[in-house]
N, C-alpha and C positions, 0 to 999 in steps of 0.2 A: 788315692791313685790320679796321677797325672794323665788327663786324657788328651791324645793327640788325634782323635777321629776326625777326617776330611768331611767337611759339611757342617750342617747347623745342628745342634743336639738340642732338641725341643722337650725332651721328656719332663725337663723341671717346669713348673708353672711360670717361676720368674721370668723366663725368657718368652713368655707367651703372652703377657699383659697385654702389649701393644697389639698383637694380632687377634685376640679372642675377647668374647663379652665376660662380663662378671663371672658368668657360670663356670668359665674356663678353668678356674681355680680349683685345684685337686681338692675332692671333698669326698667324706665317707658316705656312701650309700648305706643310709639307716636300716634297710630292709634286706640287703645282699652283703652289707658290710665290705663293699669293695670301694677301692679309690677310683675316682672318675678323673679321667683325662679328656680335655676337649680341646679340639684343633680347628680353626676355621682356615680353609684352604681357598684359593680362587686360580682360575686359569686366566692366562692374557698372553697377549702378544710380546715377544721378547726379541732381541738381537743376540745371538750366541756368539761369543767371540771365542773362537777356538783357538786361537794364537793370536799375538798382536799384529792387528790389522785384516786378520782373516774371519769375516763375519758371515752369518747365515742368519735369514729370517727364520725365525723359531716361534713356538709356543711353550710357555713354562707356567710351573706352579709357583705360588707366592702365598704369604700369609695375608689373612683378611681381616682389617679392624671393623668388628662387628658393631661396636658400640658406636663408631664414628662413620660407618657405611663407608669405607675406603680402604685401599691398599695399606696394609701394615710394611710391606716389604716388597719390593720389585719382582716379578717373575724371574725365576732363575733356571738353568738346566745344569746339574738336575735339581728338583724342587727340595724344599726344606727338608731336613732329616727330622722325622718324626720318631720319638725315643718313649717308650713307656716301660712299666715294670710288669713282670709276670703276675697275673691275677687281676689286673687293672681293667676296668670296663672304660672302653674307648668310644669317644663320639668325635667324628669328624664331619663337619659341616662344610658342604662344598659349594662354593658360589661361581657360576660360570659367567665370566665377563669377557669371553673371547666370541667371535662370531660363529664358530662352528659347535655343534652340541658334542657332549663330553660326558663321561662318566669316570668313576675311580675305581678299579679292582685292587684290592689289597691280596697281592700275589703270595700264595703260600699260607695266609690265613685261613683257616677252616671257620669260614664265616657263616652267618645265617643266608638261606636262600635270599631274602630281601635286601641282604647288603653286599651281593656278591659282585654287582657292576656290570653285570652282562646285558647290554642293551637289547630292548625286544624280548627278553626273556624273564629276568629278575626285576627290571626295571625300566622305565622309558628314558631317552636321552635326555640329558639337562640341556636345556636351549639357553640362548643368551638372556643373561640377567636372572635365569632360573637357579634353584638351590635344590640339595638333597643332602638328607642326612645320613649317615652310615654310622650303625652302633655294634659294636661286638666287645666279647670278653678276649683279653690277650691271654690265652690259656697255657701257650707254650712258649717259654723263652726261645728266642732264636734270630735269625737274619732273614728278613724279609724285605719287599718294596711294595710301591703302589704305582698304579699306572693307568692312563685311560685305556678304556676298553672299546671305545667307538673307532672303527676302522683300525683294528691294532696293527695293521701293516703300515700305518701313516702316522697317526697321533703320537704314540711313544717316540718315534724317530724323530719327529718335529720338537720333541723335548718334555713332553709330559710324563715324567717318572721320578721318581725320589726314593730314598732308603725309608724303610721301617723298621725299627728296631726294637725287640722286647729284650730286656734284661731280666737275668734270673732273679727271683724273689730272694734267694741265697747265694752269694758267689762261690761257684765251685772252685775257682783258681784266681790268683791275683796276677795281674799284668801290670807292666810298666808302661803300657799306652796301647792304644787301639786306633787302628786305620779302617776306614770304610771306603771301599773302592767299588764305583759304579761303572761298568763297561758299555760302550756304546758305539754307534757308527752313524756316519751322516752321507747321505747321497745328495750333492748340491742340486740336482735337479728337482728333488721333492720341494726345496726352498723356491725354486723358480716357479714350479707349479701352484703350491700354495700362496706364494708372494704375489703372484701376478693375478690370480683369482681375488686376492684380497685388495689388490690395488697397493702394495706395500714395496719399500725398497727391499730386494732378494737378498741383498749382502754381497762384499766384495767378492767372498768366494764363490758366488753364484751368478754374479753379474753377467760374465762372459760365456755362461753355458747356454746352449742351445737346446729347447725341447721341441721335438718333433712330433707333433700332435699331442694327445693326451699322455698323462703321466702314467706308466704302468709298472706297479711295484714288482711284476714278475720279471720286468726288466731292470731291477735296481742294481746300481753299480756305487757303493759306497767309496768314496775318495778319501774320507777322514776317519779316523779311529781314535776314540777318546778315553779317557779316564775322568770321572768327575765332569764331564763336559769340556775338558780341556786336552790339549796335545803338546807332547814332547816337554820342553822346558817350562812351560806355564802349568804342569802338574806339579804341585810340591811334593818335594821328595820326601820319603819316609825317613824321618830323623830318629835315629836310634842311640841307645847307650850301650857299651861293651858290658855283657853279662845280663842284660834286659831280656825280658821276655814280654812278646808283643802278640796281640791279637789283630789279625786282618781279616775282615770281613769283605769277601768277595762276592760282587753281583752282577750277573750277566744281563743288563735291562735292555740290551740290542738284540739284532737278528741274526747275527753271526756266531759260529763258534770260535772261541780264541783258546789260546794255550798258553797260561801266565806262568813264566819261568823267574827265577830268582838266581842270580850269579851267586857264587860265593856261599850259598846256604842250601841246606835242605830245611823243610818244615813238616810240620804233623797237619794232616787234615782232620781236624776233630769233630766237624759237623757237615751235614749234608741237607740243603733244603730245610733250615730249621730244626734239624734232628739231631741229636749227638750219634756220633759213630761208637759202637762199643769198643771196637779195635782201631784205633786210628792209624792212619798209613803215614810212613814217611815218604817225602817225595821232594823234587825241586821243581816238578812241572805238573800243573792241573790243568786238565782239558775241561772247559765249562761251556755248556750249550746255553741257548736263550732260555733264560728263566731261570736257570739254576744258581743256587748260591752255595758257597763253601766258607767255612770259617777255618782259618789256617792259624796255627801257632809257630812263631818264628823266635828262637833264640838268636840273640845278637853276640856271636862268640867269634866273629872274623871280621876284625876292623878293616875299614875301607869306604870306598864309594861304589856300589855295586849295581848294575842295572838289573830294573825289574820290568819286565816288558812281555808283550805277547810274542811267542815264537813262531807264529804264522807270518813268513817274512814280510808282506806288504802291509801287515797290520802294525807292526812293530816301527818298519820306516815310516809309516804315514801316521805317526802320532801316538800310538799305544806304547809309549816308552817312559819311564821314570827311573828314579834312583832310590836305593836303600843307602843312606849316607850315616856314618858314625861321626860323633863329635871329633873335629880336628882334621877331617877329610873333606871338608866342604870345598875347599880350593883346588880338589882333583877333579870337579866337575866342569873344567874349563868349557868343554863343547855344550854343556847343557846348561851355564849360565845366562841369565837374561842379556840379551844383545842391546848394546847402546842404542839401536835404532828402534827398538821395541816400542817406547812410549810414542816415537814419531809414526809408526806405522798404525797403531791404536788410534791416533788424532787424524790420520789420514782417512780411516774407516767412517770415522765420526763425521768427517768434512764430506765423504760420499753420500752418506745418509741424509745430511742436511741439505745437500744439493739436489738430490733425488725429491725431497719433500719440499724444497724451495722455502727453506728456513735460513734467509741470509743472514740474519743477525747472530744465529747459533754457528753458522760456518765461520762467520767472521771472527768469533771468540775461539773457535777450535783452530782457525789458523795462526790467530796470536800464539797459542800453546805451542802448535808444530812449530813455528819459527824460532820461538825462544827454545825449544828442545834442540832444534837443528843447529841453532848458534853454539850449543855446548858440543856438539860432535863433529862440526865442521872442519875443524883443525885436523883431526884423525883421517877425515876424508880427503882433506886437500893434499896430505902428505903423499897419498896414492893416485888421486885425480883432480888436480886442480879446477879444471875445465867443469868437471861433473857437479863440484861443490858450487862453483859460480853459477851453473845453470840452475841448480835447484834453488838457489838464493833468488834468482832473476825470475824464475816461474812463480815463486811465493809472492813477489813484488806485484807482479802483472794480475794475480789472483786477488790481491788486496786492491789493487787499482781499479779492476773491475767491479769490485763490490763498492766502490765509493758513489758512482752514479746509480741510475735504473739498472739493475742487474740484466745481463743478456745470459739467459739459460744455456743456450747453446755455446757462446764463447767461454763460458765459465765450466762447461762440461770438457771441452777441449783442454782447456788449461789444466783441470784437475786430471785429466787422464795423462798429460804430458808430466805433471808432477808425479803421478803414480809410476810412470815408467822410470823415470829418473832415481825415485828413491829404491824401488827394486834392484835397479843397477848397483845403486850405492850399497844396499844390503849385501849384494853378492860380493862385491869388491871388499868390504869390510870382513866378510867371513872368511876370506881366503887365508 
């Protein structure tokens, strides 16, 4: 079966050699006759890029190289997808490389008490550079996820969550592809609070936000709604073929209720919270609360490029929107295609972070990338606003000049903010 799951598929040991010790190789437990799957995860700081140039200070899970005692992959939002088979004995070794204390809760897994991940109840918090091993048997096939359970109103939203999939020992149905969709939200003020406390750059999507006193999650107001940590056209579309049957694993890892709707198709809801539904429902919209999971089966019987989005208006218009696209209809997603300024906005975000951290050599390198990419789009902008195109080029030259001598941080901040305003205006013009 060709697999189209969004995220990392880590159930096979071959994908884990870099991230685990030698003991991570699947092996038969001689006493219990069970296959063992071992994962090493760590928590670390990350900069989540929701969309090109739209970044937030975050925390994420990554794979840890136990043998060499270093990260095997950078922390991501969501974290690595962990995939095992029904009946496997699972061992997850958690390494905390982040300043805050954390735990891991395997949501939906009927775990042992010691492996539940509830701080102060089943275990103590794992402090910086500490480790904790979670062990359990994957007794029920289904869709689950894992997340930090320390301050659950803050830590998961900062990015500490990921999919945990238990595949059935014997396949009950054959699918032409599979998609794993994790839903989430972000309030930029949370990044302001946590980033400021840590002395970190809070991200382009939060740097202009003002926090009045302490951040209180009771006053939480998310502005960004994500699928697999991304927004809008940064979310890869669900690519299907006519006549195919596809499994969609829907996970609400966030704090808000969502209503996921498919245009042009109905689907069958075949499982809820890791358990099969005896009489599947046929729907085109499924309402999913925080922590819930649904398995959907979609038959691709209506060729086109069809929106898949949250039908709660502000959620869909502020990021939670992608497409189901058939072969031959990719060109119909014009409004969804990567914009030509996307790479430039990404580099601008990198420049702003380097400027905050006073990493001037890296800033200079990113400026070179931005300039090279701008040269490819300058002509299109110049046909609409020649003065703006020239202004962007001039500001870039001024930043480069300011980097040749002893850098003046205040002067550079002024110039980079000016460049940001110019590029935002260019983006508006080119999207008209």
